[in-house]
MIVOLUM-765966 format. One line per 3 residues: their letters; for each residue x, y, z of N, C-alpha, C, O. Coordinates in steps of 0.001 Angstrom, whole numbers, plus 500000, padded with zeros to 6 digits. Layout:
a) X/Y/Z/X/Y/Z/X/Y/Z/X/Y/Z  ...
//
This chain:
mqt) 495348/520283/498262/495975/519475/499297/497375/519997/499602/498180/520218/498697  497649/520188/500880/498993/520545/501314/499880/519304/501223/499392/518179/501336  501171/519507/501021/502084/518375/501053/502646/518194/502457/502601/519106/503283
lql) 503168/517022/502707/503735/516702/504020/505032/515945/503830/505261/515327/502790  505875/515998/504841/507187/515353/504793/507064/513890/505174/506342/513541/506108  507768/513042/504451/507787/511619/504780/508977/511316/505684/510133/511407/505271
gqs) 508667/510955/506923/509716/510623/507871/510716/511746/508016/510341/512915/508098  511995/511391/508049/513064/512385/508123/513685/512649/506747/514753/513254/506646  513005/512188/505686/513522/512382/504337/513191/513785/503838/512566/514574/504547
dlq) 513613/514087/502615/513266/515376/502015/512084/515254/501062/511802/516182/500304  511391/514121/501093/510242/513916/500210/509012/514635/500751/508664/514484/501922  508360/515410/499903/507133/516113/500239/506018/515557/499352/506087/515655/498127
vtp) 504993/514974/499973/503949/514299/499198/502563/514791/499597/502366/515345/500679  501621/514578/498705/500229/514859/499014/499673/513764/499928/500143/512627/499888  498687/514099/500742/498123/513104/501674/497258/512051/500997/496737/511157/501663
mcl) 497101/512146/499682/496482/511080/498906/497491/510628/497864/498097/511447/497173  497664/509328/497761/498628/508721/496851/497872/507822/495879/496956/507103/496277  498254/507864/494616/497618/506993/493629/498316/505639/493623/499474/505527/493221
gtm) 497599/504617/494070/498090/503252/493986/497758/502674/492619/496741/503031/492024  498610/501784/492118/498491/501369/490722/498429/499861/490521/498668/499391/489409  498119/499092/491547/498202/497637/491389/497150/497086/490434/497237/495926/490031
tfg) 496149/497904/490060/495145/497453/489093/495602/497644/487645/495000/497083/486730  496660/498431/487428/497098/498742/486072/497699/497494/485412/498710/496962/485871  497066/497043/484339/497557/495861/483649/496748/494625/483934/496971/493586/483313
eqv) 495812/494708/484860/494915/493590/485174/493481/494058/484979/492852/493712/483979  492955/494833/485910/491618/495395/485742/491618/496607/484809/490606/496924/484183  492758/497272/484728/492837/498551/484014/493785/498446/482829/494975/498197/483024
pes) 493285/498631/481581/494171/498619/480421/495051/499862/480391/494785/500836/481096  496100/499825/479572/497084/500904/479575/496471/502259/479240/496829/503260/479860  495564/502313/478282/494977/503597/477899/494222/504223/479060/494320/505428/479291
tah) 493468/503409/479792/492726/503920/480952/493686/504307/482065/493480/505314/482742  494732/503515/482256/495732/503834/483279/496359/505196/483013/496561/505978/483941  496665/505483/481758/497259/506772/481416/496263/507907/481654/496652/508995/482078
ail) 494990/507659/481385/493978/508686/481648/493848/508952/483143/493665/510096/483561  493943/507903/483943/493879/508047/485401/495082/508848/485894/494933/509743/486725  496268/508532/485388/497465/509271/485778/497347/510747/485383/497706/511631/486160
dra) 496849/511005/484184/496650/512391/483740/495741/513138/484705/496030/514263/485113  494638/512490/485059/493653/513146/485923/494200/513354/487334/493946/514389/487951  494933/512399/487837/495499/512541/489180/496430/513745/489251/496364/514533/490195
ver) 497290/513884/488257/498210/515020/488223/497436/516325/488061/497755/517324/488705  496427/516314/487207/495596/517500/486985/494953/517972/488289/494796/519170/488522  494587/517014/489128/493910/517358/490376/494870/517558/491549/494436/517724/492689
gvn) 496160/517543/491270/497113/517929/492291/497791/516817/493043/498597/517094/493932  497502/515558/492728/498177/514434/493386/499616/514370/492864/499838/514367/491653  500583/514318/493770/501986/514274/493328/502693/512979/493711/503910/512871/493561
fid) 501938/511991/494207/502521/510792/494800/501925/509571/494102/500709/509377/494113  502794/508738/493489/502369/507530/492789/503123/506342/493360/504343/506384/493517  502389/505285/493669/503003/504085/494248/502764/502887/493346/501653/502672/492860
tae) 503817/502110/493127/503704/500894/492337/504618/499827/492940/505079/499972/494072  504881/498754/492187/505738/497669/492678/506159/496798/491509/505457/496709/490502  507318/496153/491650/507781/495287/490570/506833/494117/490347/506736/493621/489224
myp) 506131/493660/491380/505270/492486/491231/503902/492803/490643/503165/491889/490274  503547/494096/490547/502207/494461/490066/502072/494190/488575/503058/494238/487839  500815/493898/488116/499554/494019/488835/499258/492783/489684/499933/491756/489608
vpg) 498216/492939/490491/497692/491806/491246/496281/491502/490745/495558/492408/490331  495889/490224/490783/496673/489099/491282/497915/488846/490433/497912/489011/489213  498972/488441/491125/500223/488232/490431/500188/487008/489522/499673/485954/489895
rae) 500737/487165/488337/500850/486073/487376/502150/486243/486607/502626/487363/486421  502717/485147/486165/503960/485222/485395/503771/486062/484142/504677/486786/483729  502575/485963/483531/502317/486656/482266/502266/488175/482424/502525/488905/481467
tfn) 501936/488651/483616/501784/490101/483809/502825/490690/484754/502786/491889/485030  503743/489888/485251/504778/490349/486169/505521/491543/485567/505986/491474/484429  505634/492629/486320/506312/493872/485914/505473/494787/485015/505920/495882/484673
tte) 504276/494364/484629/503497/495134/483651/503152/496530/484142/503209/497486/483368  502800/496664/485400/502366/497967/485903/503475/499003/485787/503233/500124/485340  504681/498639/486182/505800/499579/486050/506014/499979/484587/506328/501133/484298
tii) 505848/499037/483680/506016/499347/482262/504960/500341/481788/505264/501263/481032  503723/500152/482231/502641/501072/481868/502945/502478/482380/502765/503459/481658  503406/502573/483624/503736/503884/484195/504928/504487/483466/504945/505687/483191
gnw) 505923/503667/483151/507090/504155/482431/506729/504729/481070/507275/505752/480656  505808/504071/480378/505364/504586/479082/504672/505940/479235/504818/506820/478387  503923/506095/480319/503268/507386/480576/504301/508458/480934/504213/509591/480461
lak) 505268/508101/481759/506313/509058/482135/507120/509515/480926/507543/510669/480855  507330/508615/479983/508091/508974/478791/507388/510066/477987/508028/510839/477275  506070/510113/478115/505294/511143/477404/505058/512381/478268/504526/513385/477795
nra) 505456/512301/479528/505165/513397/480464/506403/513740/481283/506361/513719/482513  507492/514054/480614/508752/514326/481303/508646/515514/482255/509255/515510/483325  507891/516508/481877/507744/517672/482754/507024/517290/484039/507355/517794/485112
arq) 506042/516401/483935/505295/515968/485122/506188/515173/486062/506029/515237/487281  507133/514419/485491/508007/513579/486330/508735/514410/487381/508925/513948/488506  509144/515626/487036/509897/516461/487966/509074/516877/489174/509630/517246/490208
klv) 507748/516819/489051/506866/517244/490143/506354/516069/490973/505721/516253/492013  506639/514862/490494/506068/513675/491127/507039/513002/492096/508255/513030/491905  506477/512405/493129/507222/511497/494004/506821/510086/493572/505670/509680/493732
lat) 507774/509359/493031/507523/508040/492464/508051/506966/493407/509239/506930/493727  507156/506101/493843/507519/505032/494777/507301/503677/494118/506318/503473/493407  508222/502759/494360/508016/501381/493939/508611/500451/494986/509173/500900/495985
kva) 508479/499141/494744/508882/498171/495765/509570/496980/495131/509247/496572/494015  510519/496433/495859/511114/495155/495503/510334/494081/496262/510136/494188/497472  509897/493055/495550/509128/491985/496188/509991/491256/497213/511198/491101/497032
gpa) 509355/490817/498279/510056/490015/499272/510257/488595/498760/510111/488349/497562  510586/487665/499636/510763/486273/499223/509564/485782/498419/508420/486075/498766  509824/485035/497344/508783/484702/496379/507651/483852/496964/506478/484089/496674
raa) 507998/482880/497773/506990/482002/498368/506074/481412/497311/506462/480446/496654  504890/481941/497119/503934/481341/496179/504025/481937/494784/503106/481757/493985  505099/482638/494468/505246/483283/493168/506545/482821/492509/507558/483513/492612
pwv) 506540/481683/491843/507777/481145/491261/508364/482025/490165/509533/481862/489817  507582/482955/489610/508098/483844/488564/508935/484987/489142/509566/485729/488390  508946/485135/490460/509764/486174/491095/511096/485556/491508/511155/484757/492443
rgg) 512161/485931/490806/513506/485448/491105/513564/483926/491266/514225/483400/492162  512847/483235/490365/512898/481776/490347/512306/481120/491571/512610/479964/491866  511466/481841/492289/510840/481268/493473/511723/481275/494698/511470/480524/495640
sgd) 512744/482095/494712/513667/482151/495849/512934/482491/497141/512029/483325/497155  513335/481840/498214/512757/482117/499520/513516/483182/500282/513312/483348/501485  514389/483908/499599/515203/484933/500247/515171/486202/499394/514645/486204/498281
ltp) 515732/487256/499924/515917/488509/499190/517326/488988/499523/517557/489585/500574  518250/488724/498631/519661/489015/498882/519991/490449/498485/519212/491090/497779  521148/490964/498934/521575/492292/498485/521640/492401/496972/521240/493420/496411
tdi) 522138/491368/496301/522184/491378/494833/520789/491455/494246/520559/492172/493272  519844/490708/494842/518453/490757/494383/517897/492179/494464/517241/492644/493532  518158/492863/495569/517638/494217/495779/518186/495164/494725/517439/495943/494134
iea) 519484/495097/494493/520107/496013/493531/519647/495710/492109/519352/496631/491347  519582/494433/491743/519142/494073/490394/517666/494413/490181/517277/494839/489093  516849/494227/491213/515426/494567/491102/515247/496059/490895/514400/496484/490109
ceg) 516037/496850/491593/515968/498302/491428/516360/498707/490009/515715/499566/489408  517401/498099/489481/517821/498396/488109/516689/498081/487123/516436/498840/486188  516023/496963/487346/514915/496602/486478/513769/497592/486568/513173/497945/485551
slq) 513455/498045/487776/512385/499027/487957/512729/500349/487287/511876/500965/486648  513973/500785/487429/514397/502029/486783/514202/501955/485268/513753/502919/484648  514537/500824/484683/514394/500673/483234/512926/500677/482827/512543/501357/481876
rlq) 512102/499913/483552/510681/499839/483191/509983/501176/483404/509123/501564/482613  510347/501875/484462/509733/503166/484757/510305/504301/483911/509787/505417/483930  511367/504014/483175/512002/504999/482293/512349/506286/483056/512018/507397/482641
tdv) 513024/506082/484177/513430/507203/485018/514847/506972/485523/515332/505841/485535  515503/508036/485937/516877/507928/486445/516932/507676/487941/517952/507234/488469  515822/507960/488624/515829/507830/490083/514447/507426/490572/513425/507862/490043
idl) 514444/506593/491582/513209/506217/492291/513186/507013/493585/514121/506932/494382  512140/507771/493796/512090/508653/494967/511962/507873/496272/512595/508222/497268  511149/506824/496272/510962/506008/497477/511007/504549/497075/510139/504074/496342
yqi) 512018/503833/497553/512185/502419/497218/511909/501594/498469/512541/501790/499506  510951/500662/498359/510453/499947/499536/510635/498436/499388/510600/497901/498280  510826/497771/500499/510796/496307/500536/509343/495898/500747/508735/496249/501759
hwp) 508788/495156/499793/507340/494923/499739/506817/494126/500932/505747/494433/501460  507541/493133/501350/507200/492415/502578/508478/491835/503156/509452/491638/502429  508491/491558/504449/509741/491177/505112/510339/489877/504590/509635/488993/504102
vrn) 511658/489791/504710/512348/488531/504452/512011/487539/505566/511944/486330/505348  511805/488081/506750/511452/487247/507901/510051/486655/507727/509225/487196/506992  509799/485543/508407/508467/484947/508414/507646/485626/509509/507808/485329/510693
vpi) 506772/486535/509105/505986/487305/510069/504505/487176/509728/504160/486812/508603  503634/487467/510677/502191/487353/510428/501659/488504/509568/501341/489577/510081  501566/488268/508257/501022/489255/507326/500068/488552/506365/499993/487324/506337
fgt) 499345/489341/505583/498440/488828/504561/497446/487824/505141/497227/486754/504574  496851/488181/506272/495790/487368/506843/496222/486406/507926/495376/485750/508533  497516/486302/508187/498001/485439/509261/498013/486224/510564/498507/487350/510614
ayf) 497465/485623/511622/497277/486381/512855/498445/486294/513831/498677/487232/514593  499184/485186/513823/500140/484957/514898/501555/484676/514400/501754/484025/513374  502513/485172/515136/503914/484868/514867/504212/483457/515359/503827/483088/516469
dpa) 504902/482665/514528/505248/481291/514874/506767/481155/514909/507400/481119/513854  507368/481079/516101/508837/480954/516187/509379/479749/515437/510514/479772/514961  508575/478697/515327/509047/477489/514657/509262/477713/513165/509987/476958/512518
kan) 508632/478748/512623/508756/479026/511191/509723/480176/510905/509868/480603/509759  510373/480665/511942/511332/481756/511741/512439/481285/510807/513019/480219/511011  512730/482080/509787/513730/481663/508808/515023/482456/508962/515073/483465/509664
qgt) 516051/481982/508298/517363/482611/508381/517717/483242/507035/518723/482885/506421  516899/484165/506590/517159/484845/505327/518195/485935/505498/518849/486034/506536  518336/486751/504472/519299/487850/504501/519057/488740/505712/517934/489210/505901
pil) 520063/488987/506535/519882/489826/507722/519468/491246/507351/519753/491725/506253  518804/491896/508270/518355/493266/508041/519534/494180/507706/519427/495034/506826  520643/494006/508397/521802/494859/508135/522254/494745/506687/522581/495755/506065
aql) 522279/493540/506141/522706/493344/504755/521698/493967/503784/522082/494498/502743  520419/493900/504127/519400/494551/503291/519620/496064/503288/519556/496707/502240  519878/496619/504463/520128/498053/504568/521374/498473/503791/521393/499531/503162
qal) 522389/497658/503838/523626/497992/503123/523390/498026/501614/523967/498855/500910  522538/497122/501118/522198/497139/499695/521407/498393/499352/521661/499025/498327  520459/498755/500192/519678/499967/499966/520565/501205/500035/520378/502158/499278
qtl) 521535/501181/500952/522480/502291/501060/523279/502462/499759/523541/503585/499329  523656/501357/499148/524376/501409/497876/523549/502131/496819/524079/502923/496040  522241/501852/496795/521359/502489/495824/521201/503978/496103/521144/504785/495176
vqs) 521129/504338/497380/521020/505749/497743/522300/506485/497386/522253/507569/496805  523435/505908/497728/524726/506548/497449/524966/506742/495956/525604/507710/495540  524451/505817/495160/524655/505908/493704/523695/506888/493052/523808/507162/491857
gkv) 522748/507422/493823/521793/508379/493284/520612/507749/492580/519822/508453/491950  520473/506438/492671/519359/505765/491999/518093/505749/492848/516999/505517/492334  518243/505996/494149/517123/506019/495093/517305/507213/496018/518411/507476/496490
rai) 516223/507933/496276/516310/509092/497165/516030/508718/498628/516711/509203/499532  515044/507868/498858/514678/507479/500221/514191/506040/500195/513834/505515/499140  514179/505405/501364/513793/503995/501436/512653/503796/502424/512425/504611/503318
gls) 511943/502684/502232/510827/502372/503121/510573/500882/503183/511230/500089/502508  509613/500520/504001/509219/499127/504201/507729/498992/503912/507026/499983/503713  507264/497751/503893/505840/497506/503706/505468/496219/504418/506267/495286/504501
net) 504239/496179/504934/503745/495007/505662/504690/494632/506804/505001/493460/507016  505137/495660/507535/506121/495450/508601/505481/495446/509984/504329/495836/510177  506288/494985/510936/505886/494894/512336/506657/495931/513154/507634/496496/512663
pyg) 506232/496189/514398/507004/497099/515242/508458/496667/515403/509363/497500/515366  508681/495370/515581/510059/494888/515716/510871/495222/514479/511986/495734/514583  510315/494934/513301/511045/495186/512069/511399/496649/511900/512520/496978/511512
vhe) 510451/497535/512189/510708/498969/512060/511827/499389/513001/512739/500114/512602  511761/498935/514251/512799/499280/515225/514177/498802/514769/515158/499536/514880  514250/497585/514261/515540/497043/513844/516111/497803/512655/517305/498102/512628
fvr) 515276/498116/511678/515768/498871/510525/516289/500238/510946/517322/500687/510449  515593/500896/511849/516047/502218/512308/517293/502088/513183/518255/502839/513018  517273/501139/514106/518418/500967/515012/519698/500681/514249/520730/501300/514503
lae) 519631/499742/513314/520833/499354/512580/521298/500463/511645/522500/500656/511458  520353/501191/511057/520731/502309/510186/521488/503368/510970/522511/503881/510516  520974/503689/512152/521626/504724/512965/522959/504225/513516/523912/504997/513615
qhg) 523034/502962/513871/524267/502404/514422/525384/502346/513391/526555/502534/513722  525015/502083/512129/526034/501881/511095/526111/503028/510086/526835/502931/509095  525375/504109/510329/525434/505254/509439/524864/504979/508057/525407/505447/507056
lar) 523773/504221/507995/523159/503837/506726/521865/504615/506503/521378/505303/507400  521322/504497/505309/520056/505161/504990/518977/504727/505970/518869/503549/506311  518187/505685/506415/517146/505443/507418/515792/505340/506729/515481/506140/505846
iat) 514985/504360/507127/513671/504237/506496/512826/505478/506788/512832/506012/507897  512104/505916/505761/511227/507085/505899/509780/506680/506091/508999/507423/506686  509411/505491/505585/507999/505104/505560/507805/503624/505834/508716/502807/505702
vqn) 506569/503317/506224/506083/501935/506279/504713/501932/505617/503847/502737/505959  504527/501034/504681/503254/500919/503967/502525/499675/504465/502911/498547/504156  501467/499898/505242/500686/498811/505818/499204/499061/505578/498811/500194/505299
pfc) 498370/498023/505680/496933/498252/505515/496390/499138/506631/496824/499044/507779  495437/500000/506281/494755/500804/507298/493381/501179/506775/493251/501908/505792  492369/500676/507438/490987/500984/507084/490094/500600/508257/490571/500099/509275
lvn) 488809/500836/508106/487878/500582/509208/487861/499117/509648/487646/498833/510826  488084/498184/508716/488056/496771/509092/489452/496214/509363/489610/495020/509617  490457/497078/509308/491823/496663/509666/492564/497868/510219/493186/498627/509475
rtv) 492490/498032/511531/493190/499117/512210/494327/498559/513060/494647/499111/514113  494937/497468/512606/495979/496822/513397/497190/497724/513609/497969/497501/514536  497359/498735/512769/498439/499709/512990/498320/500319/514381/499327/500663/515000
ena) 497091/500454/514871/496864/501077/516175/497133/500133/517339/496951/500508/518497  497563/498916/517040/497915/497957/518089/499424/497953/518298/500058/496901/518221  499999/499117/518559/501412/499302/518936/502296/499828/517820/503261/500541/518094
lde) 501996/499495/516558/502849/500005/515490/502799/501520/515418/503803/502153/515091  501647/502118/515718/501553/503579/515645/502492/504262/516637/503063/505306/516325  502657/503690/517817/503595/504253/518789/505020/504197/518245/505784/505155/518369
tlh) 505365/503062/517641/506692/502896/517058/506952/503941/515973/507999/504589/515965  506003/504097/515067/506171/505046/513973/506292/506471/514489/507114/507247/514000  505477/506814/515474/505523/508163/516045/506872/508426/516723/507490/509469/516508
alq) 507317/507479/517537/508551/507672/518302/509777/507735/517396/510724/508468/517682  509762/506975/516314/510930/506891/515441/510834/507807/514231/511718/507802/513374  509767/508590/514157/509566/509531/513042/509606/508827/511685/510355/509202/510783
vsl) 508779/507802/511580/508584/507062/510336/507120/507245/509930/506222/507089/510757  506884/507570/508679/505527/507886/508221/504791/506647/507729/505378/505769/507097  503495/506590/508030/502650/505489/507568/501994/505841/506241/501380/506899/506100
lgy) 502131/504950/505280/501371/505006/504039/500297/503925/504158/500605/502734/504117  499052/504335/504305/497980/503376/504549/497379/502870/503242/496905/503659/502423  497399/501556/503050/496798/501022/501823/495489/500299/502106/495179/499978/503254
spl) 494729/500050/501055/493396/499433/501103/492445/500179/502038/491827/499555/502900  492313/501507/501887/491416/502264/502764/489949/501884/502599/489130/502155/503477  489621/501257/501472/488238/500815/501248/488092/499304/501425/487094/498714/501010
gfg) 489094/498689/502043/488984/497267/502376/488682/496379/501188/487816/495508/501261  489401/496600/500080/489223/495780/498869/487791/495869/498355/487281/494928/497747  487152/497001/498600/485793/497218/498113/484715/496958/499141/483565/497343/498936
llt) 485066/496302/500260/484052/496010/501283/483412/497279/501823/482227/497290/502157  484205/498358/501909/483729/499595/502524/483133/500580/501515/482934/501756/501819  482852/500078/500311/482107/500883/499340/480617/500598/499422/479804/501374/498919
gky) 480261/499498/500047/478865/499096/500145/478415/498171/499034/477284/497685/499065  479271/497911/498045/478805/497133/496897/478581/495657/497198/477908/494962/496438  479140/495179/498299/478926/493782/498667/477888/493617/499781/477611/492496/500207
daq) 477319/494717/500247/476411/494636/501390/475243/493685/501157/474885/492911/502045  474658/493738/499987/473494/492906/499707/473862/491587/499056/473250/490560/499350  474865/491598/498164/475132/490422/497354/476052/489403/498006/476037/488232/497626
glt) 476845/489818/498970/477761/488870/499603/479053/488716/498835/479350/489502/497935  479830/487692/499196/481183/487550/498671/481452/486215/497991/482597/485928/497639  480430/485399/497799/480689/484053/497311/480090/483805/495941/479076/484390/495563
gad) 480751/482914/495206/480227/482399/493949/479771/483457/492975/480459/484450/492739  478581/483226/492406/478034/484104/491370/477604/485451/491915/477280/486357/491147  477598/485595/493248/477203/486868/493840/478194/487977/493507/477829/489153/493494
vsp) 479438/487612/493238/480474/488602/492991/480620/488829/491492/480793/487878/490730  480553/490073/491073/480712/490413/489666/482072/489937/489175/483061/490052/489899  482139/489400/487945/483436/488947/487420/484442/490076/487255/485644/489829/487146
dar) 483956/491317/487238/484854/492461/487113/485364/492943/488466/486271/493773/488523  484801/492440/489541/485191/492895/490876/486583/492381/491225/487003/491318/490767  487287/493154/492043/488643/492772/492427/488655/491442/493167/489558/490627/492980
lar) 487648/491227/494007/487601/489977/494759/487423/488775/493848/487918/487689/494151  486714/488958/492722/486530/487852/491786/487844/487509/491095/488142/486339/490855  488627/488539/490778/489895/488318/490106/490967/487813/491063/491858/487061/490668
yes) 490877/488226/492308/491901/487890/493297/491324/486843/494235/491012/487125/495392  491186/485619/493709/490502/484550/494420/491083/484282/495801/490346/483973/496737  492412/484400/495931/493038/484061/497209/492585/484969/498342/492663/484587/499510
trk) 492107/486178/498006/491675/487075/499076/490460/486533/499807/490211/486895/500957  489700/485665/499146/488535/485095/499824/488969/484183/500963/488206/483926/501894  490192/483702/500878/490712/482841/501927/491559/483631/502915/492001/483109/503938
qrw) 491775/484911/502583/492588/485738/503454/491713/486772/504135/490552/486504/504445  492266/487952/504369/491591/488927/505213/490334/489520/504611/489306/489576/505286  490381/489970/503346/489254/490729/502803/488043/489858/502508/486922/490365/502470
grp) 488236/488572/502299/487121/487706/501958/486472/486999/503134/485596/486158/502937  486875/487316/504326/486309/486649/505498/484876/487109/505760/484577/488295/505618  483990/486195/506138/482623/486596/506497/482605/487662/507593/481765/488562/507582
eal) 483542/487550/508540/483597/488526/509632/483936/489923/509118/483449/490925/509641  484789/489974/508075/485150/491271/507506/483951/491913/506829/483726/493116/506968  483179/491115/506096/481982/491646/505446/480949/492076/506488/480300/493108/506323
aaa) 480794/491302/507547/479827/491656/508595/480185/493002/509219/479312/493840/509444  481467/493203/509496/481885/494480/510077/481703/495611/509072/481242/496694/509432  482063/495364/507809/481905/496395/506782/480446/496814/506662/480148/498000/506521
rry) 479549/495858/506716/478118/496189/506625/477707/497119/507769/476907/498035/507578  478254/496878/508940/477932/497745/510081/478429/499161/509848/477702/500128/510077  479679/499280/509387/480235/500611/509121/479479/501308/507983/479207/502506/508057
nal) 479146/500560/506942/478441/501157/505810/477063/501659/506222/476620/502720/505784  476393/500883/507069/475077/501317/507557/475208/502567/508419/474371/503468/508350  476256/502616/509225/476483/503789/510075/476710/505037/509214/476204/506114/509528
are) 477463/504885/508141/477703/506017/507241/476379/506546/506699/476136/507752/506700  475540/505651/506243/474258/506074/505661/473379/506757/506702/472672/507715/506391  473424/506266/507933/472635/506890/509004/473039/508339/509222/472232/509160/509656
hgl) 474293/508646/508917/474798/510008/509113/474813/510811/507813/475459/511856/507728  474095/510315/506801/473984/511053/505554/475224/511016/504695/475426/511893/503856  476062/510008/504894/477294/509862/504117/477243/508599/503278/476607/507620/503667
rpv) 477902/508611/502139/478114/507388/501387/479209/506592/502094/480115/507189/502674  479148/505257/502060/480193/504463/502716/481604/504867/502304/482506/504919/503141  481800/505154/501015/483124/505556/500546/483573/506834/501250/484736/506954/501635
qma) 482665/507779/501419/483013/509039/502069/483502/508805/503491/484546/509322/503887  482748/508027/504257/483123/507822/505652/484426/507041/505765/485284/507369/506585  484572/506006/504939/485765/505169/505030/487030/505965/504707/488031/505857/505415
laf) 486982/506762/503639/488159/507545/503266/488401/508695/504236/489539/508947/504632  487337/509392/504619/487497/510514/505551/488086/510034/506868/488863/510749/507500  487722/508831/507283/488289/508267/508508/489805/508164/508388/490531/508554/509303
cft) 490282/507640/507263/491734/507516/507063/492402/508874/506961/493474/509089/507527  491763/509799/506233/492362/511108/506011/492563/511885/507309/493488/512689/507420  491703/511646/508280/491741/512466/509495/492461/511796/510658/492527/512366/511746
kwq) 493001/510599/510452/493723/509917/511524/495168/510418/511587/495851/510489/510566  495622/510762/512783/496989/511272/512915/498013/510218/512515/499128/510557/512120  497648/508952/512612/498606/507890/512303/499001/507846/510826/500086/507375/510486
vas) 498121/508335/509950/498308/508158/508512/498906/509413/507880/498344/510501/507998  500041/509258/507213/500633/510381/506490/499966/510534/505131/499483/511614/504789  499939/509452/504354/499312/509490/503036/498511/508207/502835/498965/507114/503173
tii) 497315/508361/502281/496425/507229/502032/496523/506828/500572/496391/507664/499678  496754/505550/500337/496916/505048/498969/495563/504585/498441/494958/503664/498989  495098/505224/497381/493823/504857/496780/494073/504122/495467/494918/504527/494668
gvt) 493335/503046/495256/493428/502291/494010/492110/502372/493270/491057/502107/493849  492154/502735/491998/490924/502937/491234/491021/502221/489895/492098/501814/489459  489850/502076/489249/489802/501430/487941/489262/502352/486854/489156/501945/485696
sva) 488920/503584/487211/488412/504528/486218/488681/505949/486682/488951/506190/487858  488603/506885/485747/488760/508295/486097/487622/508737/487010/487834/509517/487938  486416/508239/486747/485266/508608/487574/485467/508161/489015/485143/508894/489949
qld) 486000/506966/489191/486256/506465/490545/487339/507288/491229/487259/507555/492428  488342/507687/490471/489385/508549/491022/488778/509857/491515/489057/510289/492634  487949/510489/490685/487312/511742/491076/486459/511569/492323/486464/512422/493210
enl) 485728/510464/492388/484887/510209/493561/485735/510158/494830/485358/510725/495856  486875/509481/494760/487739/509369/495931/488379/510708/496295/488422/511087/497466  488873/511416/495285/489522/512700/495550/488537/513724/496104/488914/514587/496897
dvw) 487289/513630/495691/486279/514579/496156/486002/514448/497653/485432/515356/498259  486396/513339/498244/486164/513148/499686/487120/514010/500512/486844/514312/501673  488243/514403/499911/489218/515194/500663/488543/516440/501247/487821/517152/500549
gtt) 488787/516687/502517/488177/517818/503199/486943/517457/504005/486461/518261/504804  486427/516246/503800/485275/515792/504585/485711/515529/506023/486726/514874/506259  484951/516034/506972/485246/515790/508383/484164/514923/508996/483017/514949/508550
lap) 484515/514162/510006/483576/513295/510700/483335/513849/512092/484277/514178/512812  482074/513949/512465/481698/514511/513758/482227/513648/514900/482349/512433/514743  482544/514250/516042/483042/513489/517188/482127/512335/517585/482606/511256/517935
dll) 480808/512556/517531/479877/511488/517900/479978/510319/516923/479902/509160/517331  480148/510617/515641/480297/509551/514647/481587/508774/514895/481602/507548/514792  482647/509467/515216/483908/508780/515502/483778/507862/516718/484378/506787/516755
kqi) 483006/508280/517695/482765/507429/518875/481999/506169/518471/482280/505079/518968  481040/506326/517574/480274/505164/517119/481141/504223/516284/480982/503004/516346  482051/504790/515509/483002/503955/514764/483864/503155/515729/484073/501959/515530
dai) 484362/503805/516768/485187/503107/517754/484396/502037/518496/484948/501003/518871  483116/502280/518706/482281/501294/519399/482145/500021/518565/482177/498914/519104  481994/500181/517257/481926/499005/516388/483261/498269/516402/483301/497039/516448
rwe) 484345/499022/516363/485649/498368/516386/485859/497608/517694/486411/496508/517694  485420/498193/518806/485564/497506/520089/484828/496177/520084/485279/495204/520687  483702/496144/519405/482899/494933/519346/483438/493925/518339/483454/492724/518608
mrd) 483885/494414/517166/484220/493507/516064/485723/493441/515772/486172/492630/514962  486482/494295/516434/487946/494322/516325/488410/494532/514889/487881/495387/514180  489404/493748/514460/490018/493938/513143/489864/492650/512332/490826/491894/512193
pal) 488676/492393/511800/488428/491099/511142/489219/490908/509859/489386/489772/509417  489714/491978/509245/490498/491849/508009/491974/492067/508290/492674/492668/507475  492463/491587/509435/493875/491807/509778/494784/491083/508793/496007/491149/508917
//
């Protein structure tokens, strides 16, 4: 895999990124370390985590994923020099009282203290890409479809957030900054204010991108292209919907294996990935893949890999075998006729897992 530049930063990453939100929940530390070993062995140089991981979030496991990665880095100092390490500061706690006491804001002090905590857990001197996990503003994310002006909050202004991030960059603790679960407005404001005040400029936005959620293509892609901000696409397999494993069994009750991510992350059944419409669309895409002699995983990942909108695709796995299966898809191309059929399904079913 060739590396690519993230935004206007000096970060060069592989187009596949190892996501780690399963580490500490579905994946024990020993397996997580084996997955990290294998990813590096196969040439992946980009690892993404977050202070709130693993998910589903719980007070008992808060920060565990970063600690697991830090323990691995402590044993692999030479590998650290070759890796681009990304993590995130959680946005306003909302339904997570264990995050900063349940604060509904994210202050400059919160950002700086969260970064210090991540540096310690990751056992590193610098975070290559530091991201705000979700906006301080009340915006339609995590399954919410519409912006509601009545719920607009008065949290820490974007400028103050940028100034805190600038402090981290100036101190050498962070190399580049990014956002996650953002909107076109948010991206524009972060870039505008950074350029106006001479502050660190965001290099990336990490948003969902997969066959059942292509909402990035509803205007955000134009914003990212025009402002030279790179997209890190997460959930390329739609929380497992696009692997085909739910095609026959469905998503409810005893039909879902207790080891499945959807079983562990109960709230997703009420959000985007657990919607009947999302499963219906996934079944259509999975059937289309099989008609063209592809496994659903192959088509779903190859679709993300070949889209100009996506700089790096974040894959989350629970075993070394699953990692190999995903990495083996790299280089797969989709025929123009197949891409037209994919677009036809999207035109009919839109983005049910928005």
